[in-house]
Steps between C-alpha positions, in 0.01 A plus 500: 500500500503534878323229695179597676459381858159472667449428870189289548319489837223240538276593793170319515267581789400153616799388706413188698780459755551870578202726429583817303873433514543661154353824633739489794810437288419703188668827598804316635562350154399816314749712693773257400399494132481879482874506573590278202578749227532247215138385522296641213161418649339362814183302434256383767244225443230479765132455574540705820388863463712603799816374331397641161440845651845494661652400166319784322627749757854402395417521127552127450343313210183317603358160405158447656497126548181308427335273754595200285868582546480590869450160660759312708541226238592730211866483394710812469566401138127514421479848650804621306375354172184703547694814593733475199203455267258756648762772546675426170842487666802489272608140450861616532444660841634327810247447776634490857278320749476656846300297751398733782541239779871464420603795716879487474646680197850615412543738206842358412350154449254633242762717333720194464215297351427778249867500399488124439192538278656777295840333458373147432185588305300237688123461504443390860677533834412388853670476839559169678580406858639175638223246556422449865430130439683300236260336250690170532384486862131556423241223508126479456251254644280327246162439665391237250805277528571612856866529413767766515629616163797720423428806290838447333622138519856491639721322748724787606580467868789743556406863545818612326391312188184706460535763230391850603129535439344838424146632525372799308407810695322795342720759669640577156289394204494662157419391147449641153127538441513329162639182657226437754364203302826311563475543880312278743246623754781615731662699213790257454637278226816299433661804336435731796824661620542415871631744758626294792458704817753471780397382844508851647244626249290185524478541878339842448222361282170431670190493284227630730187294440377479860511719813755250637727565201471871568606451861804304380589784265467757777719289727762476226484877457518582871133569551455725195135512402358627171207739495279579202671841483851353453 
């Protein structure tokens, strides 16, 4: 039986750092997804009628998100659990997460990830980039004891002795719907298949959460701005 692949776009209205950013970036992502021929369905979850109307105009599947699931402190896992249940999605379908503020996308990267899923029969996959700060170098200040404490106790002092540290990045993120219970709130688990992105790709990734992030992205892309018609 052929695998079913569903693109999932979460797009709540109440953005704090960049008002209505999901409206601004929706068509940019949708135009990209419409070019991916192996997607069986594109599903949009939102409490924003503007976004939902744009999704309907493209014949996308719609999940009208409740107020309880539209707050800033609600995990993406909680939203997806509700979507899988309410829309009776096949537990064997693969759900591909597409965050609208991650503007850079390369079709070959997603094609390659799909190939890995199909060849390896894995339940979860996610992209990773090199950590900007090594966890061995991170400390916290305990206000009660008024002392510095290492997050990970160690006495490594040579940079060359630090193992490469990776941080997850939801540029590529997909999982089999029936396995969501095994994932944490960021849709990861120990069995998740990692895709380690090279530095060139990582340098293109800016998650736009503030107007300042957007300016950085435009600078990186030689002043290219995105309009709601893109």
